[in-house]
Every structure is written in C-alpha cells, then in structure tokens.
N, C-alpha and C positions, 0 to 999 in steps of 0.2 A: 408449424415451425414454432419453437419456443424461444422467447427472448432469454438471454443468458446473463447472469451476474457472476463475475469472477472476483473472488475474495481470497485473501491469504488465510491459511488455517493455523499459522504459527506466529512468530514475531516479525513477520515481513521478510523480504529478501528470499522468497521461496522460488523465484524464477517466473513471476507473473508476466514479465515483459514478453518472453518468448511465447508463452501460452496465449496471451492476449493477441499477440501478432498472428499466431497460427489461427486463432478463432476469428480475428477481424477479417481475414480473407473470405470467410463465410457470412460475415455480417455486412449490413449496409450503413449502420450508424454506430459509432462508438462513443460512450458517455462516461466522463469522470464524475463521480457523485460525492466525494468527500476528500479531506486532506488538502494538501497544498504542494509546494515544490520542495517539501522535506523528504519525499520518497521518490526514488529514481527507478526507472525501468531501462534495461539495456536490451536493444533489439539488434539482431544480426540479419540483414536482408541483402541477399545476393553478395555476401562478403563485406558489406558496408555496415559499420557499427554506428548505431544511433543511440544517444543517451538522452532520455526524456525524463523530465521531472514534473511538469505541470500539464503538458499537452497529452491528450489521449493517444494511445498507441496507434490508432487507425490513421493518424495524419501522414504516416510514411507510406501508406497504401493509396494509390490513385483510385478515385471514384468513391471514396468513403467520406461520410460527413461526420465531423467530430464535434462534440459538445462538452463544454465545461459547465457543470451544473451548479446550482445555487448552494449546494452543500460544500463546495470547494472554497477555500479562502485564496484569493488571487493577488499575488504580487505583480502589479502590471509591468514593472521594470524587468523582473525576472522572466516574465512571459515574453516580452518583446525580445530579450536577449536570446531566449530559446528559439524563438521564431527566426531570428537572424542566423543562428548557428545552423538550423536546418536548411535555411535558404542557401547558405554556403555549401551545403551538401547536396544541393539540387532539389530540395523539397520546398515547394511554394505553399505558404499558408496565407489564405485570404478569407474575407467574410463569406466567400462562396463555399468553403469547405470547413470553416470553424465558426462556432457560435459560443458566446459566453453568456451565461444567465445574467440578465440585467439586474437581478436581485442578489447577486453574489457579493460577498464581503471582500473589501480590498485590504491588503497588507501594506502598511506604510512604514517609513523608516523608523518611526517611534516604536513600532512593534518589534522590529529587529533589535533595536537598542535595548528594549526592556528584556527581551529574551536573553540577550548576552549578559546583561547585568545580573539577572537571576542565576545564570549558570556560573558566573564568576564570583558570586557572593559566597560568604562563609556560613550560609544558613544550615549546612549539614544535610541538605536535601537536594543533591545534584541529580537531575533526571537524565542528563545526557542528551539534551535536545540537539537539533541541527542548527540552532540559533538563527533560524530563518524568519522568526516572528509569527509562527503558526499559532501557538497557544495564546499569546496576547491578542491576536486578531479575533480568535474565537471568543475570548473573554469579552471584547468590546461588542461582538455580535450579540451575545446573550445579555449583555448589559445595556443593550439598545443604544449604544454610542457609535456603532460602526458606520464608516463611509462605504457605500455600496457602489457598484458599477454605474447604476442609473443616476447616481448623484453627480457624476462627472458632467452630465448634460444640463445641470441646473445650478448656475453660479450662486444664487441666493441660498439654496439648500446646502450647497457645499460650504459656504461661509459658516452657516449655522453648525454644521456637523464638525468642522475643524475646531470652532470655538468650544463646542461641547466636550471635545476630547481633552482640551488643555488642562482643566482643573484635575481631572482624574490622573492623567499621566504625569503631570508636573509634581503632584504629591508623591507618586511612586518614585520619580526620579530624584526628588529631594532625599528620600530614604536611602538611595544608592549613591548619593553624592554627585549626581549628574546635574548639569545646568538645565534650566528651564527650556522648553521647546519654543522655537521661533515659529509661531503660527503662520506668519507671512511666507516663510521658507517652505513649509509644508504645502501651503496653498499654491505657491508658484510651481512646485514640482508636479502637483496634480493638474494644474492648468496646462503644463507642458505635455503631459502624457495623455490627457483626455482625448484629443483628436486621433491618437493612434489606437486607442482601445475602443472607443464608442462605436466604430463601424462593425465590431464583432458582437455588440450587445443586442440580445434578442430575448423575447419571452419563450425560453426553451421549453417550458412546460407545455405550451400550446403546440410547438413543433412536434414534441414527443407524442402528444395525443394524436396528432394527424398521422404520424408514422405508425402508431399502434393500430389505429383504425384501418390503415391501408395494408396491414400485415407485413410491414417492413421489419426485417430482422435487426434487433437492437442488442448490442453488447454493452453491458454496464461494467465498467472497469474500476475496481477498488484499488486503493493504495494501502501499504503497510499490511497488517495482519490482525486476525481476531484477538490475539493475546495482547495487542496494543489498543484494543477498544477501550474507550473511556469508562464504560460500565462493566464490561465482562473481561477485561484484560488484567494484567498484574499491576493494578492500581497501587500507588500513584506513578509507577514507572510505565506510563502509557502515553499515547498521543492525546490530542485535545478534541478528537472527533470520534464518532461511532464508525467503526471500520467494517461492520458486518453487513450482510445482504439486506437486512431490515432497513438500513439507511438509504437504500436505493430510492424508496418511495419518497422520503422527505428530501433527500439531497438532489434529486433530479426533477421532482414535481410530477410523479406518476403514482398511480394506485398500486397497492401491494400486489395485485393480480397481474401486473405488467411483467413480472419475472416468472418464467416458467421453469427454469433450471438454475440451481446454484452450484457452481463449480468451485471447490476449495483447492487452491494451489498448495501443495504439500511437499516439502523437501524430504528426501529419503533419510536425512539425519536432521539435526536441529541447529539453528544459529540464532543469535540475537546481537543487536548493536546497542551499546549504551549500558546504563545501570539497570539493576533489578534482579529478581530471582531467576534462577536457571537450574532446575533440579538435576538435569542430566548433563550438565556442562563437564567437559573434559579438559583438565589443566595439564595434560601429559603429552607425550609424543603423538598419541593417536589424534588428539584434538588438533595439534599443530598440523598433522598430515591431512586431516579433513579440510582445514583452512587453506592449505597450500594447493591441494588438488582441486578444491572447489572455487579457488580464486575468491575467497571470501573477504572482499573489501567493498565498502559501501559505494554505490554509484554516485551519490550526492556528496558524501563527506570524505570518502577514501579511508575511513576508519576500518581497522581490522575487526571482523566479526568474531564473537565468541562461538565456539563450536562444541557440540555434544552429540550423544546418541539420540536416535529417534525416540520421542516421548509420545507414546500412544495414548496416555491419559489426557494430555493436553489437547491432542488432535481430536480425540473422541469428544471431549468437552466442546471444542469448537464446532464439531459436526452437529451436536445437539442444540447448542445455543444459537448457531447461525443458520440452521436449516439447510445444511450442505447436502446435496443429493448425491454427489460423487466427487472424487478428487482427481487432480492431475498430479501424479507422483513424478518429481523432478530430481535431477542429479543422481540418479541411481548409479551411474558410472563412477562416481567419486568413491563408492564403496568397493570397487573392483580390487581384488588382491588382498583384502584383509583376511587374516586367518579365521577370525570369528567376529560376529557382529552382535551387538547387544541392543535390546529394546526395553525401554522403561515401561513396565506394565502396571505399576502402582507406586504408592508412596508409603513411607512409614513416618509417623509423627507421634512422639511420646509413647511409643510402644504399640500404637494402633495403626492398622493398615487402612489406607484410603484409596478410593477409586476416582477421586476428583481433586482438583487443586482448590484448597480453601480460599475464601475471600480475604481473610485477615493477612495483613502485611507481615506480621511476625511469623505466622504459620507458614506462609509461602516461603519465607527465608529459611525456615527450619526443616521443611520436609526433606526426607532422604529417598532417593530412587530405589525401587525394587526392579531388578533386571531379569530378563530372560535372555539366554545366550543361544544364538543360532550359528550354524556353520556358514563361513564365508565362501566366496567363489574366487577362483584364480583366473578364470577366463574373463575376457573383456566384454563389457556390455555397451561400450561407447559406440554410438552410431546405429545401434540395432533398430530396425523398423518393423520387425514382426516378432511374435512370441517365440517362434522356432529358433530365432537367433540368440535367445537368452539362455544362460546356463540354468539347469534345473534348480540349483540351489538359490539362484536369484529369484526365480519364479516362486519358490517356496517362501522366500522372504516377503515378497509382494503379497502373497496370499495370507500370510500371517498378519501383515499390516492391515489388510482389509478386515480380517476377522476381529482384530483388536479395536479398530476405530469404528467398526460397525457402519462402514460405507464402502462402496466399490470403487475401484480404480477405473476412471473413464478414459484417461489419457496417461501415457507413460513417456517421459522425456529422457533421452539417453545422451544428449549433448546440447550445446548452445544453438546448434543449427536447427532451424525450424522444421526441416523435413525429417530430422531424426526423432520422430514421434510415433508412438504406437497408439492408434485409435481403437479403443475398446467400445466406446459408446459416444456418439455425436451429441453433445448437449443441445444443439440447435434442433435435433429431431427427438425431443423428449417423448 
C-alpha cells in the first residue's frame, strides 16, 4: 500500500475536497502539510455540506486520525471556530482524532492586520490575498520571530516571543499609519486560547513515523495549487508556502520516501482567484458560462473565480516540477453541451513559440495562448460512474489531455457527489 499525497495542479480550487474525501475513506490518517485557513475544501457527505479551511478532510469521517503538520500556519481562533461549526453539524473534534504539530507557527491578530494593510495600500502590487494573515505569519516564521504552538505552554518564552514581535511589526504599522501594538492585549488573547489548543499539541513527526513503520495508510492533503507555489508558481502572485508534494517531507516531518504516489487534482478547464497572469482566461460569454455551471465562487472568500480553457502547458509543467504520478480530472460535466472545446497547447511570446511558462513576471503577463480545438459533446456526463457512460467525444477529450500533460488520469469526477467518480487506478495500490 502506498501513502498518497494530493496536490492541486493548477491555481487551486480544482475540487480537492471531494477527491480527498473519496480517498480518505481508504486511508487511516489524513495530514495537512502546508498553507493555512486561506484555502477551503467543500465536502458533500450523505447530502450534508461541510466547508473546511484548516482541518484535514478526514475529520468528517469516523475512525480517521487527522493531523495538522508543522508546515501549516495555524490561526487558533479560526481553528476553534471551525471545530465549533463542525460540532453543530454533528462532528466531534477532540485530541483523540486530531493532532496539531507542537512546532507549528501561530497566526496572530497582528498578522491579519498587516495582511489587510498591504492589500489596502496603494503600492501598486495587489496580490489578492484572503487577508487571513497567512503571508505575514510565514514571514515571522522564516524571520525566527514566530510564536509556535508549543510556546503556549511556556509563559516566560511566550513573553519573550511577544516582545520580540513588537519592534518589527510596529515599524511596519507606522508605515501604514496604524497605531502601535498593545503587547499586553496580544498576550492576554494567547493566554485565553492556550488551554483550548494545547490538548491537541503533539510531536506529530513521531506519530507519523510510528504509522509509517506499522504500514498505516496515510493521505497527505495539500491546499491551493502548484501554480501558487512560492518557488514554482506565477510569482509574486502566489501564496507564501510551497504547495507541491515535495513539501510533504518538510511540512509533516517525514522522509521523502514516505510518499508513494502523488495525485494531482486537475480541473477539466482552468480557474484562478485574485490577481496574476492567466493565459487562457476567457472574458466572454463562454467564460461566464463555465463560472456559472461550475459554481466558481471561493469557499473561503466567496469571490468569483476567473475562468478559462484548459491549459495543458501549465499542467504539464506542474506534473514535471511536482512529481505527479497521475491526475484526478474533475468537473468534466461543466463542459457538457459546448459545441467546441479548446485546449491551450503552447504559448507565443515575441514571435517565438514556447512549451513552458517563463519565470519572468513580464513574460508571464505577455504570453499568448496557442489553441487546439476539439469537438464538444451534447450528451450529459454528470453522474457517470463508468467509462461506458461517457460520450465518445468526452473520452477523446480526456485522452488528448493525458497525451498533452504526459500523465494518466487515475480518477475522473463527474459531479460534486463523492460516488460519482470513475476509478482508473487506485493511488493507494501503487
């Protein structure tokens, strides 16, 4: 049995929630290894809709152990609110089924305020963040200023950590015209939340090693997508963490060999939220149709997503840089009824044809898509659970996608319902 890492192969919002939920039934442990509560997953279980932002998707499944790894930045107040929401839906979250890495970084109110100040500024570089404080928290982590989960248990260390944050953040706040931070207020808020969070704090790296040795099936759940990776995405319009499968080792505390199969969740068209380049974006009626049919609104922010044709260049690049073994192709049914479907197969830049997205910010903004046009299908694919239920032209589209991205389709999703999934290859049986 292979442990599986699930990552997005586009700009996020690829439908990871449903696929992770589908896979979590086959797993024993589900681990978040990066990001924060800036990325949402929507699960539909027995007709009940669960919206998760920070908690691993396995929490809604009985008998699963969930872990928030050290690579995640944790807003303790947002986490407790999410736990309360699930409790109201009949899902109990306790230290018996959830662990938080004791060395995970905390998001504080000053991080959220700094995030908002930057987005509201007139700097000319609006990234389009969720204003949840994710980026500033990661900055403090690499700047060795962060307050971590384990610090909540040590009043003296916590005092030192809060004091160390003040000079850095107050200088930034002065530049944005904000008042100085009240350290006592920050400290009081941490004292209040500490007893609610500390029962979940554990050395999760040790737990995961025990699970690995015992042959327990582990599912590593990524947030966002490859194109938002801080190194390999459309920088600077990216998130503040590494989103690819290579981050599993660092963000969960396991060796690289702990992952046996990397599954890239891939939408049958392309979307992105926020600012940044989008070569295949459609600003016409077709783009609007894709958005309406696909219900393309962010789980966390409610923002409408930008929509466009499938970009095979970007997904192929994600496959190569992320070590993706196979993809789960989602939302195929959104393409039903279109007379023709286009796929971006290359770019044109200054008269030259490219088969990759260049790293330069100006070049990314200037590339023009080269399209291949395929025949659409008029029959419905929604709810299909076998290949024989798919129109021949839909299968032709899938096979062309596989050919262009140089990776096979392991799973095919044809609706938000978890059972409307065609299994081609079980990632847990690599």
